[in-house]
C-alpha positions in Angstrom: 0.0 0.0 0.0 1.3 3.5 -0.9 1.9 6.2 1.7 -1.1 8.2 0.5 -3.5 5.3 0.6 -2.1 4.2 3.9 -2.5 7.7 5.4 -6.0 8.0 4.1 -7.1 4.6 5.5 -5.5 5.1 8.9 -6.9 8.7 9.2 -10.4 7.5 8.2 -10.2 4.5 10.6 -9.3 6.9 13.4 -12.2 9.2 12.3 -9.9 12.2 12.1 -10.4 14.9 9.5 -7.6 16.2 7.3 -7.8 19.5 9.2 -7.6 17.9 12.6 -4.7 15.8 11.6 -2.9 18.8 10.1 -3.3 20.7 13.4 -2.1 17.7 15.5 0.9 17.2 13.2 1.7 20.9 12.9 1.3 21.1 9.1 -1.0 23.0 6.7 -4.3 21.2 6.1 -3.8 21.3 2.3 -0.6 19.2 2.7 -2.5 16.3 4.2 -4.7 16.2 1.1 -1.7 16.4 -1.2 0.0 13.5 0.6 -3.2 11.4 0.4 -3.5 12.1 -3.3 0.2 11.4 -3.7 0.9 14.8 -5.2 3.6 15.3 -2.6 5.8 13.2 -0.3 6.4 14.4 3.2 9.9 14.6 4.7 10.8 11.9 7.3 10.3 14.5 10.0 6.8 15.5 8.8 5.8 11.8 8.3 7.0 11.0 11.8 4.8 13.9 13.2 1.8 12.6 11.2 2.4 9.0 12.5 2.6 10.4 16.1 -0.6 12.4 15.6 -2.4 9.2 14.4 -0.9 7.1 17.1 0.8 4.6 14.8 4.5 3.8 14.1 6.2 5.4 11.2 6.9 1.9 9.8 3.2 1.1 9.8 2.3 4.5 8.2 4.7 4.0 5.3 3.7 0.4 4.8 6.9 -1.3 6.1 5.1 -3.0 9.0 2.1 -5.2 8.4 1.0 -5.1 12.1 0.0 -2.0 13.8 1.5 -1.8 17.3 -1.0 -0.6 20.0 0.7 2.3 21.7 -0.8 1.5 25.1 0.6 -2.1 24.9 4.0 -0.7 23.7 4.1 1.6 26.7 3.4 -1.3 29.1 6.2 -3.3 27.5 8.6 -0.4 27.9 7.6 -0.1 31.5 8.2 -3.8 32.1 11.7 -3.5 30.5 12.7 -1.1 33.2 11.9 -3.4 36.1 14.4 -5.7 37.8 14.9 -9.1 36.1 13.0 -11.1 38.8 9.9 -8.9 38.4 10.1 -9.1 34.6 10.3 -12.9 34.8 7.1 -13.0 37.0 5.2 -10.6 34.8 6.2 -12.5 31.6 5.2 -15.8 33.2 1.8 -14.3 34.0 1.3 -12.9 30.6 2.2 -16.2 29.0 -0.5 -17.9 31.0 -3.1 -15.3 30.2 -2.3 -15.5 26.4 -2.6 -19.3 26.5 -5.9 -19.1 28.4 -7.2 -16.6 25.8 -6.1 -18.8 22.9 -7.8 -21.8 24.4 -11.0 -19.9 25.0 -11.0 -18.7 21.4 -10.4 -22.2 20.1 -13.5 -23.5 21.9 -15.7 -20.7 20.6 -15.2 -21.9 17.0 
């Protein structure tokens, strides 16, 4: 998917207008439209600001990542990384158990 179509899809999915996105990213509203129509290509700095404003990674916005990373989950992972090793081990053990439980529950729903 091209940058323009990816930008359009993510923006519409987030229910954000071009004007709102432009304000959040600190660019002129006309530029968002030009990027979406692929009449212009943003600098890396501007693309990064747009990604931040949409709450997605720059890789996801430019189509280099197929999975969107949930920012709230990413923040939790970063918090876990700062904990002592013993705490990280306990938390990861708990998460593994919860994931297995959820997968099992999903398998029985089918």
